[in-house]
Every structure is written in structure tokens, then in C-alpha cells.
VEXFI-515918 format. One record per residue: x negated, y negated, z of N, C-alpha, C in turn; residue in three letters. Coordinates in pm, whole numbers, plus 32768, in hexadecimal, padded with zeros to 4 digits. Layout:
<rs>
XYZXYZXYZALA...
</rs>
This chain:
<rs>
B54761A64381B58861DF4403B5FC61854426METB66A61C84452B6EB6181447CB6CC612544F0PROB71260AA44F8B6FB60644569B747608B45D7ASNB7476056464DB780608F46CBB81D609246BBARGB85C602F4682B8EB60314678B91160A94612SERB8C860B245AAB8E161224559B8DC61A2459BARGB87461B945E7B8646242462EB8D96256468DGLNB90361EE46CAB97B61FC4730B9F3622546E3GLYBA1161EA466BBA886210461ABA7362A045E6ARGB9FA62C645BFB9DD63484591BA0263AE45FFTHRB9D66397467DB9EA640246DCBA86640546FDGLUBAC6639846F3BB5663974709BB9F63E7469DGLNBB6B63D94622BBA2641845B1BB8664AB45B9THRBB1964D345F4BB05656445F2BB5665A0465DARGBB6D656D46CABBCB65A9472EBC5B65A646FFSERBC7D653E46B9BCF965334681BD1265A04617HISBCAF65BB45CABCB9661C455FBCC666A9459AGLYBC8666C74608BC8E67444648BD1467574682ALABD5466EC46B9BDD966F746F0BE3C670D4681GLYBE2C66BE461CBE8166C945A1BE816750456FALABE0B6790456EBE0C68194536BE726874457BALABE7D687045FFBEDA68BE463FBF6C68A44618ASPBF8B682745FFC00F680045E6C03568284550HISBFCD682F44F0BFF668544468BFB468D14438VALBF8D693044A5BF3F69A6448ABF8269FA4410ALAC01169FC4415C0546A4A43BCC06E6A0C432EARGC03E698B4328C05C694B42A0C00A69944238ALAC043699B41BBC00769E04154BF9469A74128LYSBF8B691A411FBF1968D740E3BEF368764158GLNBE7268884186BE38683A41F2BDBA67F941C7ARGBDC1677841C5BD4767314189BCF666EF41FFALABC7266EE41EEBC1066A24238BBDE663341E2PHEBBF965B54214BBE0654541B7BB44650F41D9CYSBB0A64E54163BA8264AE417FBA75642F4116ILEBA1463D24146B9FA635A40ECB97463214115GLYB94A62DA40ABB8C4629840BFB8E461FD40BEVALB8AC61B94124B8CB612F4128B84760DD413ELEUB84D6063410AB7DF600D4128B7EB5FD141B4GLUB7695FB841E4B7645F884271B7A45F124279SERB7EB5F0942FEB83D5E90431FB8CA5E9E4307GLYB9035F0842B8B98D5F104294B9CE5F32431BASPBA495F1C4320BA9A5F2A439DBB265F52437DASPBB685F8443ECBBFA5FB943D4BBF8604943AAGLYBC79607E4396BC8961084369BC80610D42DBASPBBF8611B42A3BBD861114223BC12618D41CBGLUBC4462014215BC74627441D2BD0C626D41DCLEUBD4C61FF420CBDE46206421BBE2A62224194ALABDFF61DF4128BE3461E940A9BE2A627A4071GLUBDB662B7407CBDA263464059BE04639740A4LEUBE086386412BBE6963DC4175BEFE63C64149LYSBF1D63504125BFAA632F40F5BFC0637B4072GLUBF5C6374400EBF5B63BC3F96BF7564453FADLEUBF27648A4009BF3565144026BFB56533406BLEUBFF264E340B9C07864F140F7C0E064F04086ARGC0D66492402CC12A64903FBDC12565103F62THRC0B565543F5EC09865C73F10C0C866453F65ALAC0FC66363FE2C12A66A54027C0BE66DE407AGLYC045669D4097BFD966E140D6BFC666AF4165VALBFAC670E41BCBF9066E64242BF0466C8425CALABEDD664242A0BE57661C42BBBE36664E434FVALBDC766984354BD9F66D043D7BD1F668A440BVALBCE6662E43CDBC6A65EF43F4BC3265994392GLYBBD2654643BDBB8B64E94362BB0564D54390GLNBAA664AF433CBA1764884353B9E2641842F2GLUB9A463B84322B971635442D8B8D9634942EBLEUB89A63214279B80A6306427BB7DE627F423DGLNB794622E4281B76861B74250B6EC61D34201ASNB6EF619F4179B68161B2411EB682613940BEARGB6126108408FB61060A3402AB65960CE3FA4GLUB65061503F85B69361803F11B69D621A3F2CGLNB6FD62543ED6B71162EA3EE9B69C633A3EBEVALB67F63B13EEEB61664023ECFB62F64393E47HISB5D864333DE3B5F264623D52B61964F63D46PROB5E565473DAFB60065D43DA3B66D660F3E05ASNB67165CD3E74B6D7660A3EDFB736659F3F0ETHRB73C65303ED8B79864C43F09B76964903F91TYRB77264D33FF2B73764B14069B6A864E9407EVALB65564CA40DFB5DA650440DEB5DC65964100GLYB57E65E540DDB575668240F2B58F669D4182PROB54F665141DBB56166724266B5FC66564299GLYB62365EB4264B6AB65C8428DB71266304256LYSB6F0666541DFB74E66C941A4B754674B41FDLEUB6E2676A4237B6DE67DE428CB73667C14308GLUB72A67514334B77F672143B2B80D67244391GLUB83566ED431FB8C066EC42F2B8EF678542DEILEB89667E442A8B8BD686F42A0B8E968A6432ALYSB8A068864391B8C868BB4413B9496875444AGLUB94767F84434B9CA679F445ABA4167DE4416LEUBA4067E7438ABABC6820434ABAE268A64374ALABA7F68FE439ABA95698543BCBADB69824445LYSBAAA692C44A5BAE169214520BB7268F24521ALABB8D689344C3BC10685144B0BC7068B04466ALABC4369274442BC94697D43F2BCCC69554366ASPBC7669044331BC9968CF42A7BC786930423BALABCBD693041D4BCA56995416DBC78694D40EDASNBC6B68CD40E7BC2B68774084BBFA67F640B8PHEBB9F67B4406EBB6467374092BB9566CD402BVALBBC26666405EBBFE65F54001BB9A65824006ALABB7265423F90BB1364E93F8DBB4D64633F5EVALBB2D63F83F9CBB6663783F7CBB3063263EFEASPBAEA63703EAEBAB763313E38BABA639C3DC1ASPBAA863783D44BA9B63D43CDCBA1864153CD5GLUBA15649A3CD8B98B64E33CCBB96365043C49LEUB8E0650B3C39B8A965413BB3B8C365DF3BBCSERB8BF66203B45B8CB66B93B4EB86366EF3BA1PROB7E866B73B98B77066F23BD7B78B66D93C72ARGB7B566723C97B7CE66553D32B83166B93D5CGLNB8A866C73D0AB91467273D3FB8D067B43D47GLUB88467EC3CE6B85168703CEBB7EE68813D62ARGB7A268183D7BB73D68223DE5B78368253E6DASNB7EC67D33E7AB82D67CC3EFAB872684F3F1AMETB8B968803EB4B90768FC3ED0B8A369733EF3GLUB82B696A3EBBB7CD69D83EC8B7A569CC3F60GLYB782695F3F95B75E69494025B7CE69674088VALB83F6929406AB8B6692F40C4B90169B840C4LEUB8FB69FF405DB9316A7D404EB9CD6A794047GLYB9FF69FF401ABA8E69EC400ABAA669843F8FMETBB25697D3F5CBB3069223EE9BB2068923F1FPROBAFF683C3EC2BAEB67AC3ED2BB3F67663E68VALBB96670C3E9BBBEC66C13E47BBD866323E4EVALBBB765E03DDFBB9265583DE9BC1D65073DE4ASPBC0A64863DE7BC7D64283DEFBCD164293D67ARGBC84642D3D03BCC464403C74BD1664AD3C6ATHRBCF465273C91BD3E659E3C8CBDB965973CDFALABDB1654A3D54BE2365413DA7BE8964EC3D66THRBE5C647B3D29BEBC64213CE9BEFE64613C75ILEBEB464B03C26BEEC64EE3BB9BF52655D3BE8LEUBF3865993C4BBF9A65FA3C80C02165B43C9DASPC01765423CE2C08F64F63CFFC0D864CD3C86ILEC08064933C29C0C564683BABC10D64D73B64PHEC0D5654D3B69C11465BF3B21C19865E93B6AALAC19865DB3BE9C20F65FC3C3FC28265953C18ALAC25665143C01C2C864A93BFDC2EC64753B7AHISC2A764A33B11C2C8648E3A8CC34264DB3A63ALAC3A264923A2AC42964D63A12C44764BD397BHISC41E644A3944C442643438B4C3DC647A385CSERC408649E37E2C3AD64E2377EC329648C3772ALAC33B6408376CC2C663B13754C26163BC37D5GLUC29C63BB3844C25263C538C2C209644738CCGLYC24764B0389CC204653738ABC191653B383CLYSC1A6650637CFC13864FC3762C0CB64B337A0LEUC0D9643837E1C07563ED3815C02764353884GLNC06A647B38D6C02564C23951BFCD65303907VALC006657D38ABBFBB65E43875BF4165C1382FGLUBF4F654B37E7BED6651137A1BE7064F5380CLEUBE8A64A33879BE34648838DABDE964FA3928ALABE3F65653937BE0E65E13972BDA8661D3914GLNBDCD662F3891BD6B666D383ABCE86623382FLEUBCE66595382ABC6E65443820BC22655D38A0GLNBC6065683912BC1465793991BBD465FB399CTYRBC20666D395FBBF166F5396ABB8D6709390AASNBB7966CB3892BB2866EE3828BA9366F3385CMETBA6C66A138ABB9E2669038DBB9BF67003945ALABA2E673F397BBA1A67A639E7BA2C682F39ACARGBA2F6841393ABA4A68D238F4B9CE691D38FFMETB95668D6390FB8DB692138FFB8C9698F396BARGB902697239E3B8E469CE3A52B94E6A373A54GLYB9B66A353A05BA266A923A13BA046B2739E7LEUB9986B2F398CB9836BB03958B8F66BE2396CTRPB8B26BAE39D6B82B6BDA39E6B8206C693A17THRB8896C9F3A42B87C6D343A6BB86E6D8939FCHISB88C6D52397BB8866D9F390BB7FB6D8C38B4LEUB7C26D1838DFB74A6CF9389DB6CF6D5C38ACGLUB6D46D9F3913B66B6E0F393FB67D6E7E38E0ARGB6ED6E91389DB7036EFB384DB6C26EF637BCLEUB6916E763793B6436E663722B5B36E9C373EGLYB5756EC836DDB4ED6EFA36DDB4956ED23677GLYB4276F1E365CB3C86F0035EDB3C96F793593VALB3D96F59350FB3DB6FD034AFB34A700034A1SERB33F706C3457B2C070B03445B264705533E7SERB2A170083397B2566FA6334CB21B6F2A3391GLYB2416F1B3408B2116EAE3456B2756E3C3455GLYB2EA6E3F341AB34B6DD73418B3AC6DF03491PHEB3CC6D8734D0B42A6D883542B4B86DA6350FALAB4FF6E093534B5866E1A3507B5DB6DBA3545THRB6526D99350DB6B56D43353EB7136D8935A5ARGB70A6D583626B7586DA33688B7E26D783683GLYB83F6DD036AEB8D06DB036A7B8FB6D3736F6PROB8A36D13375BB8BF6C9837ADB8AE6C20375EGLYB8496C1B3710B8226BA136B5B8936BA23649GLUB8BA6C113614B92C6C0E35B6B9A86BE035EDSERB9D36BFA3668BA406BE036A9BA3E6B4736CFGLNB9CB6B1336F3B9C76A833704B9E96A2C368AILEB9A76A5E3622B9B96A1735A5BA4D6A233575GLUBA896A963583BB116AA6355ABB736A4635B1THRBB596A4E363CBBAB69F1368ABB966965366CASPBB1D693B3648BB0968AB362DBB4F688135A8ARGBB4668D43547BB7B68CC34C9BC1768C534D8ARGBC5A69123528BCE36912353BBD0A689F3580LEUBCBB686B35DEBCCD67EF3630BCCA677535D9ALABC64676C3584BC5B67023526BCD366FA34C5ARGBCFB676B349CBD71676F3439BDF1673F3481ASNBDFD67703502BE7B67463543BE7366AE3561ARGBDF86678358DBDE465E43598BE0D65953522ILEBDE765CB34B1BE0965893430BE8E6582341BSERBEDE65FB3434BF676604341DBFBD65AC3481ALABF8B65A334F8BFCF654C3562BFB864BC353ALEUBF486497350DBF2E640734DFBF8663ED346BLYSBF9D6444340EBFF36428339BC07E641833C5ALAC0AC64653426C13C64653454C15563E1349CARGC0E663C434F3C0FB63433534C0FC62C334D8LEUC0BA62DC346CC0B86264340BC145625633D1GLUC18362CD33C6C21362CD3398C26A628833F6GLUC25D62AA347BC2A8626434EAC28A61D034E2VALC20B61B134CCC1E7612434CBC22E60DD3454LYSC242611F33ECC28460ED337AC31860D5339BGLYC357613B33DEC3E961393405C3EF60B83467THRC39860AC34C9C39E60363525C38F5FB634D4ARGC3325FB2347BC3255F39342AC3A35F0F33E1ALAC3F35F7A33AAC47C5F5F3368C4DA5F2833C7THRC4D85F633447C5305F3434B3C5115EA734DDMETC4935E8F34E7C45D5E0F3510C47F5DA634A9ARGC4735DC53427C4945D6A33C7C51E5D3833C6ALAC57C5DA033E9C6085D7B33FAC61A5D19346CGLUC5D95D3334E5C5E85CD9354AC5B15C4F3523ARGC5385C5134DFC4FB5BD334BBC55B5B7D345DGLUC5A15BC53407C5FD5B7E33AAC6625B3933FDARGC6935B74346EC6EE5B3134C3C6B45ABD3516ALAC6275ABB3519C5E85A503563C60C5A4735F4HISC62B5ABF362FC6425AB336BEC5C25AAE370DLEUC5C05A5F3769C53F5A5337BDC51D5ADC3802PROC4A45B023800C47C5B7F382DC41F5B6F38AEGLNC44C5BBC390DC4065BB13997C3D85C3F39B1ILEC35B5C5C39DAC3235CD239FCC3065CD53A9AALAC3325D413AD7C3095D523B6AC2885D9D3B73LEUC21C5D613BA9C1995DA13BBAC1745D973C55ALAC12B5DF33C77C1035DEF3D03C0C25E7C3D32GLYC09B5E7A3DA8C0605EF33DE0C0CC5F593DF9TYRC0A05FD43DE8C10D603A3DFEC14F60323E88THRC1CE60453E8CC21C603C3F0EC2345FB03F3FASNC2245F4D3EEEC2305EC03F19C2C25E9A3F0BALAC3205EE93ED5C3B05EC53ECDC3DA5E9D3E4BGLYC39E5EB43DE1C3BF5E7F3D57C44B5EB93D3ALYSC4545F423D3FC4D75F8D3D18C54C5F513D6DSERC5275F3B3DEFC5965EFE3E43C5BF5E753E16THRC55F5E333DEFC5815D9D3DBBC5D05DA83D35LEUC5A95E003CDFC5F25E173C62C68A5E313C7CLEUC6975E8C3CE0C7265EB23CFBC7785E443D39ASNC7255DF23D86C7725D743DC4C79C5D0F3D5EGLNC73C5D073D02C7555C9A3C8FC7BD5CC23C33LEUC7B65D3D3C02C8035D673B82C8725DD13BAATHRC8775DF53C1DC8D55E603C44C8B15EEC3C0CGLYC82D5F013BE2C8055F813BB5C8095FDF3C30ALAC7FB605D3C07C80060C03C77C77661183C5FGLUC70660D53C59C68761193C54C66461543CD3VALC63A61D33CD2C61D62223D4CC5A861D83DA6GLYC5C161D93E1BC56B618D3E78C54661F13EECVALC4C262033F03C49A62543F72C41462183FAEARGC406622E4027C38861F94070C314625B4050ASPC2E662573FD2C27062A33FB4C23062693F3BARGC1AD628C3F28C16062463EC6C189627F3E37LEUC18D622A3DE1C1A6624E3D41C22462923D3EPHEC28E625C3D82C31762943D72C34D62783CDFHISC32861FE3CAFC36161D73C2FC2ED61D53BD1THRC2F5622F3B62C291623A3AFDC2CA62133A73LEUC346622B3A5AC386620639D6C3B9617739DAASPC39661223982C3C56094398DC45A60913973PROC49E603A39B3C524602139B5C54B5F8F398DTHRC58E5F6F392BC5AF5EE43906C64D5ED73915THRC66F5E693964C6F75E4E3978C71D5DB83958ARGC7925D89393EC7AF5CF73931C7D45CC739ABTHRC7B35C4139C0C7D05BF43A3DC80F5B763A17TRPC8835B613A39C8CA5ADD3A20C8BB5A7D3A8BARGC8795A0D3A69C85159A43ACAC86D59203AA5LEUC8CF58D83ADEC8EB584D3AC0C90A58353A2ALEUC95E589139F4C991588A3967C93458BF3902GLYC8C158F23928C85E592738CBC84559BF38E9ARGC8245A083883C80D5A91388DC7715AA9387FTHRC7345AF538E3C6AD5B1B38EAC69D5BAE38DETYRC6315BDB38A7C60F5C6238A7C5A35C843911LEUC5BA5CD73971C5675CF739D8C5355D8339CDVALC4AD5DA139CEC4795E2439B4C4265E493A38THRC4425EC63A6BC3FD5EFB3ADEC38C5F543A9FASPC30D5F4A3ACCC2A35F8A3A96C2595FE83AFFTHRC205603F3ACEC1BF608D3B2DC16960443B91VALC16160663C09C11B60223C71C08560313C5AGLYC0365FD13C83BFAE5FD63C81BF7F5FFC3D0FPHEBEEC601C3D0ABEB960553D82BE21603A3D81ILEBDDE60393DF6BD4D601E3DF8BD0960953DB4ARGBCA160793D69BC5560E83D1DBCBD612C3CC5LYSBD0C60E73C81BD6561313C18BD1661733BB2LEUBD1A61EC3B94BCC462383B3EBCD561FA3AABPROBC5D61EC3A6DBC5C619E39ECBCB961E13983HISBCB36275398BBCFA62BE3925BD8E62B4393FGLNBDC3628C39BBBE51627E39C1BE6F61EE3989LEUBE1E6193398FBE3A61073953BE41611F38C5VALBDEB61743880BDE3618D37FFBE6D61D137CEGLNBE8B6239381CBEF9629037F7BF80624A37FFALABF8761E83860C00861A53872C00861163827PHEBFBA611F37C1BFA76098376CC02E6075372AGLYC07660D136FEC0F460AF36C2C15D606F3725ALAC15360B537A6C1B06079380CC1895FF13837THRC0FE5FE63845C0CC5F613879C0DB5EF63811LEUC0F45F1C3791C10F5EBA3732C1765E56374DGLUC1E05E84379EC2475E3537C6C2165DBA381EGLUC1BD5DD63869C1775D7938C2C12E5D123875THRC0DF5D3D380BC0995CE137C6C0E95C833770ARGC15E5CA43751C1B15C4A36F9C21A5C023748ARGC2165C0837C3C27D5BCD3815C26D5B37380FALAC2E25ADF3821C2CD5A543829C2A35A2E38ACASPC2C05A733919C2A25A5C399BC2895AE339E4LEUC2205AF13A27C2055B663A7FC21E5B433B0FILEC2715B823B58C2885B793BE0C2255BDC3C2BLEUC1C35BA03C69C1685BF73CBBC1AA5C0D3D3FHISC1DB5C853D5AC2185CA33DCEC1C05CE03E2DVALC1C35CA33EAFC1645CC23F16C1A95CEB3F9CVALC1725D553FDBC1A95D7D405EC1755D2140C7ASPC1D05CC640E7C1AB5C58414DC1945C9741D8ALAC1C85D0A41F4C1B45D4C427DC1385D8B429CSERC0E15D9B422AC05C5DD94232C00A5D764280ALABFA05DC342BEBF415D7F4300BEF05D1A42A6GLUBEB65CA542DABE775C45428CBE0B5C83421BASPBDB95CCD426BBD455D06420FBD825D6041A1GLUBDE35DB941C9BE1F5E18416DBE675DD140F5ASPBEAA5D624123BEFD5D1940C8BE9B5CD3405CARGBE2E5C9A4084BDCD5C5E4034BD985CC53FD9GLUBD7B5D2E4006BD425D9B3FA6BD9C5DCC3F4BGLUBE235DD83F74BE885E043F11BE985D963EA0METBE9C5D1C3EC7BEA75CA83E5EBE2D5CB23E0FMETBDC05CBD3E3DBD475CCA3DE8BD4E5D373D80ARGBD815DB03DB3BD815E1E3D59BDE05E0D3CEEALABE585DBE3D05BEB25DA93CA3BE7D5D483C3AVALBE3C5CE33C6EBDFA5C7B3C13BD935CC83BB7ASPBD445D233BEABCE95D623B92BD285DAE3B35GLUBD975E053B46BDDB5E513AE6BE195DFD3A81VALBE535D8A3AADBE935D2B3A4CBE2B5D0339E0LEUBDB25CD73A13BD505CB639B9BD235D2B395EGLUBD1A5DA0399BBCF65E0D3942BD4B5E3638D1GLUBDD25E1838E7BE305E353872BE535DBC3824ILEBE055D50383DBE155CDF37E8BE8E5C7C3808GLYBEB55C8C3887BF285C3D38AEBEFC5BC5390FALABE875BB33921BE495B563986BE705AC6396EGLYBE8D5AAE38EFBEB15A2638C8BF4259FA38BEASPBF9D5A6838E5C0285A5638ECC04E59FE3959ARGC0BD59A3394FC0E7596039B4C11659BA3A32PROC10059963AA3C10B59F03B15C14C59AC3B96ARGC19B59F13BC9C1D259B33C47C1C25A1D3CB9LEUC19459ED3D38C1775A493DA2C2045A4E3DEBLEUC2265ACB3E07C2985AEC3E52C27C5B3A3ECFVALC28C5AF83F46C2705B3C3FC6C2EC5B853FF0LEUC2F35C073FEAC3645C614009C3595C914093ASNC3C15CCD40BBC3D05D0F413CC3C65CB141B6LYSC3EB5C3041A7C3F05BC9420CC4455BF2428DMETC4A65C4C4271C4F75C7842E2C4A85CC0434CASPC42C5CF3431FC3DA5D3E4384C3795CDE43D7ALAC3875C5A43B9C3235C0243FDC3755B9F4458LEUC3355B8444C5C3625B1D4522C3625A8F44E9GLUC3B75A304513C3BA59AE44E2C32D597244E3PROC2EE597D4546C255593F4551C203597944E1ASPC20C59F244D2C1BD5A344458C1E95A0B43D4ALAC26259ED43C6C29959BD4346C260592B432DGLNC25858DF4398C22F584B4383C1965856435FGLUC14158AB43A2C0BC58BE4372C0A158DA42EBVALC0F9594942B1C0EA595F422FC11558F241C9LEUC18158A541F7C1A7583441A5C14157CC419CGLNC0F357BF4204C085575441FEC013578C41A6ARGC001580841ABBF915843415DBFA6584D40D0ARGC02D586840A9C05358744016C0BB580E4000PHEC0A157964002C11257383FE9C163572F3F6APROC12557723F04C17257833E85C1B657FF3E76ASPC1AE585F3EDBC1EC58DA3EC7C28658CF3EF1ALAC2D1592E3EC1C35E59433EEEC35F59B83F54VALC3B0599D3FC3C3AF59F64034C4455A2E4033METC4535AB2403FC4D55AED4035C4CC5B7C4070LEUC53D5BB74081C5575C3F409DC5A95C874035SERC57A5CD13FDDC5C35D173F80C62C5D733FBCALAC6045DB34033C6645E0F4078C6D25DDB40B0ALAC6CD5D5D40EAC7435D15412EC7805CB040D9THRC73C5C7B406FC7735C0E4017C74D5B864058GLYC6F75B8240C3C6C85B0540FCC67A5ABA409DGLUC6955A36407AC63E59EB4024C64A5A043F8DGLYC6AE5A553F66C6C75A7B3EDBC6FB59EF3E89ILEC75059B33ECAC792593A3E9BC72A58D53E6CGLUC6CF58AE3EC9C65F58533EB3C5FA588F3E54SERC5EB590B3E51C591594F3DEEC5C659353D63PHEC655594A3D53C69159393CD2C68058A63C9DGLYC683584C3CF7C67057C23CD7C5E957A23CA4GLUC58D57DC3CE4C4FA57CC3CC3C4E658113C31ARGC52158813C19C50F58CA3B98C54358633B30ILEC5BD582A3B44C5F657CD3ADDC59C57563AC7ALAC55E57243B36C50A56B93B1FC48D56D93AD6GLUC45C574D3AEAC3DF57793AA9C3F6577E3A00GLUC46957AF39E8C49357B63958C4BB57313923PHEC4FD56E53976C5265660394FC4B256013922GLUC43E5616395DC3CB55C5393BC39955E838AAARGC3C156553873C395568437F2C3F9566C378CARGC468562B37A3C4CE56153742C4C3559136FDLEUC4FE558D368AC4F954FE364AC58E54DA361CGLNC5AA545D3605C636543135E5C646543C3552ASPC6B154683527C6E1545F349DC7685434348DILEC78453FF3413C80C53D233F2C82654023361GLUC8895463335FC8A754A532E3C931547332A8LEUC94454933229C9C2548331EBC9CF550F31A6LEUCA2C556531DFCA3E55E731A9CAC555E73155LEUCABD560630CECB3B5615307DCB94567430BFPROCC15566630A4CC7556CB30D9CC68574B30B7PHECC2D57683034CC1657F53017CBA55833305DGLNCB5E57F530B0CAE8582830F5CB1258453187GLUCB8C58723194CBC3589C321DCB6F58F9325FGLYCB3259593215CAD759BE325DCA5F597F3292ALACA2C59153251C9B658CC3280C9E158883305ARGCA5558543312CA86580A337ACA93586833FBLEUCAC958DF33DBCADA593E3445CA64596E347FALAC9FA59823419C96E59AC3441C9395945349FGLUC94558CB347AC90D585A34CBC94F58563554LEUC9C358793562CA0E587635DDC9D158DC3632HISC9AE595F35FAC97A59CE3642C8EF59AF367EASPC8A8595F3624C81D59353651C81F58D136B9ILEC86F586036A3C85A57EA36F4C8C257EF3763VALC93558353754C9A3581F37BDC9F157A137A3GLYC9F057543805CA4756D337F3C9F8566C379AASPCA4556333732CA0755D036E6CA6D556E36BFLEUCA4354FC3692CAA4548C3668CAC5549B35D8GLUCB4B549735BACB7E549E3530CBDE544E351EARGCBF254203495CC4F53BE345FCC7853EB33D7GLUCCF7540233CACD1D5424333ECD32539932EAASPCCFD53A93272CCF95334321ACD2E536A3189THRCD55530E3133CD8C533C30B7CD1953993068PROCCA253893080CC3453CE3036CC0A544F307EASPCC3B546A3100CC0354DD3148CC1054C231D7GLYCBBC551C3224CBB2551732B1CB3954D432D3VALCB365456331BCABB541C3339CA9E544D33D2ARGCA23547233DAC9F554C03457C977547D3491VALC975546C3511C9015447355BC8DB54B135BELYSC85B54D135C6C830553C3618C79A553C3638ALAC772557636A6C6E2559636C2C6C5562136AAARGC664563F3650C65156BD3625C5B456E13628VALC589575B3627C4FF577D3610C4CD574C3592PROC44B573C3580C40B57093502C43257623485GLNC42457D9349BC446583E342FC4D458363402GLYC53158203453C5B9580D3431C5BD578633DDVALC5905720340DC59356A233C4C55A56A73342ALAC4F456F1332BC4BE57083299C528574F3246GLUC56957B33283C5C358023233C63957AE3206ARGC663574A3253C6DA56F33232C6A4567731ECTYRC62D566D31BEC5F555F53183C64A55B33119GLYC683560B30C1C6C555D2304AC7525590307BARGC77D55A130F7C7F95567311CC7E454F33172PHEC76354CA3187C73F546031EBC77553DC31ACVALC7C2539131FAC7F4530631CCC78B52B331B5VALC779526C313EC70652223112C6E251B03177ALAC747516731A4C72150FB31F4C6F951293286ASPC6F651AB32ADC6E351D9332DC65952243323SERC61B524732A7C5A25285329EC533524132E5ALAC4DE5288332DC46852483378C408520A3314PROC3C7519D3334C367515932E3C2F251AD32CCALAC2AE51B4325BC23651F73245C1C5519A3229THR
</rs>
């Protein structure tokens, strides 16, 4: 049973939902949101679902929560609660129910049977947003793959109206009804399409690998922007590199990765903006966007961009969600720097509290440029720690090598000698290995 504070919030939500119904009565899609919570949870637990729906262009007319140790295996909420939700949704003039979790096909069918209206779970909502925001050919392939994988398990109920047409032959054998045949046909077509999509994405992965190999040959330091959706990653990319990536205040506005060069203190860096993460990110999306997230796994440094203006509890949950996804995609061990963004939205006292709480983090505002200079210095320090000193003697005919070294290092010490150009520089380990045959013997490190 809900505690008293929960009951108070629920009553407020109901009255708000009823009022909201008048305001959005003419909206084409009107959602009534529901969720299951463990006892003791607090705050607006459905805020993110409502923001997802807003991003999808849906009006939210009400919400209801139920405290349970775990979701009901057949109806998500308890049967009695489902009947109550049916009346609340009808009173709020909702035309579908949105659920803050991924439902099993059985739960979805049972809920729709009781409620008498469509039921859309969290995963379907996210997939709809991804489908609307994917613009590149790769992004569209990834979204279609995730949608097919999600819908495969839900095909069983699509043709039940035809199954009754099957009968029993005079010989006692059940005839195959057209419904069953249609299900098998749809599943076969879906499996074939999934195989084709995976094959095409492997081709894309190969193309990405070729492009990545070109970048790695240049040995430019690679930085990946990771973080919760709408944390300001694209704004930061634009601020650093002069890129013109579209920025809007909505979830999952950026799906297609963008890589740009950033010139900092004489060095060139590659900065990649990636898809934002989210709480309860559907597993099939993590799988489908594997090629995109490959950039994060291979980065020399991951910048974990955080919305510093979020409430403490929300911010902690966002950071935890990002950490979990980074672990899931195999990037949990990569060097990481916490970037607290949107500091312009905080008062000085609040900024000081955050600085004490996260002493190793960088604080900035990507929108205004505040803190960008000190941020750049911190990035340079992070990479400087992983550099090693080399002294080379490059023959004059190796001018291309010298030019390449200038591009990688920026400023370096050089001296023209009768035998060639003598160079002193600090370079990444991989670069030092490539120039090993030019190392001056008396400067080689002892082994």
C-alpha cells in the first residue's frame, strides 16, 4: 500500500490530470502515464517518461503510480489497480496508456484487454523518437533493426482474429488456419530483414573501421563526449570545434555521431559527439547502435558531460545510468573526465557546493563559453600525462615524416644538422614506436 506522502501526491496528480485533460482535449495523442515503484521512492518518478512523450509530440493528461515490490507478471500493476487506472484514464480523456517500463507481450495484451485502449511501453516510446530523429542512412538502419527485434516477440497477437478460421478435417487432423500461416510468414520476413540489416550494418562497421584506421595512423588524440541525453554534449562540441550540430531542448536530438577536429595549444584533437544515454535504455538499442558506440570504446579520453543544473537526486541517477551503459558497451575502463555543464544556470553558492562535491570535475557552460579556457588546459594536462619524450634525427629526405610530426605534436624543438633535422618532442606512445628507427642512440631510454 502507498505511504501517506505517496497518497497525497497521487491525489494531486489525479486532479492535475483532470485539469490537463481540458487543456489538451483536442490533442491527437493523449497519454495517461503509469509506473510501478518500490516503497520509499520519492519525487516525480514519471518526469522522464512525460518528457519522452513530449519529445514524441504526445500530450500527457494524467498519471498514476503504484508501490509494489515487483511488477505483476500478467498485468504490470495489480488487477484491482488496473481497473482503477481504466476509470482514471477515461476521466482524463486519454486515448492510450504509457508505461514507464518495458512490457512483455503478455502484459501488453492483458492490459489492453482490460483498459480497452492501446498500451505503449517505454521502449516503444523511445523507438518512436529514435525513428523520428535518425537522419543518416546508418542511423535509420540501426533504428529499423531495433524496432524489428522489439516487434518480433509481439507478432503472436497480430493475427488472432484469423486463427478461428482454422478447423478440423474429417480425418481428425487440425487444419492450418490462415492466421497461423500469416504469423509464420511475418516472422520469416522479419528474420530475413533482420539478417539483411545486420549485414548492412557490418558493412558500415567496416567503413567506420577504415576511417578509424586513417585517423589512428595520424595518431590524433581521440575524445568522445558521453552523457545523459540533453546534457549539452552537442553544444559543447559546437563550442570547442566551431561545428554546427543541431541543438534543441529535447531528448535524443542527436543520434548520428559527429566527429570534428579541435585545435588546442598547438595540438589537434578529434572530438566525437555520440547518442545520449538514458535511464532504462533498451538493450536492443545498445545492440543496434553498437557501431556508433564503437567510437566511445576506442576513445583515448571520455568526457562524461553532466547537467549540473539538475536536482541532486536526478543528477546522481543520470550519472549512474551513464556509468552502467559505458560498462555495458565495454568502455568502463577508458580514461574518463567528469564535465559539469550548464553552470550558468546555477547560483555561485550552488556552484561552490558542486565544486566541493566533485573536486576533480571541470565546471563550465558550453552555451556561454564560461570555463572553456580552463577546461582546455585540463584536457591538455590529461593527455600530457600520457606522453613520453623522444629525440629523433630525421634525414632531410624524410620531410613528410617531419610534417606529420608537426601535425601530431604542434610545437617542437628542432635543429638542422649536417645529417638531418634533430627533433625533440613529447608524443603518445604509439607515435614514439612508429619513429623508433629515427631515435638518437644516446637519447634512447634505458631498458
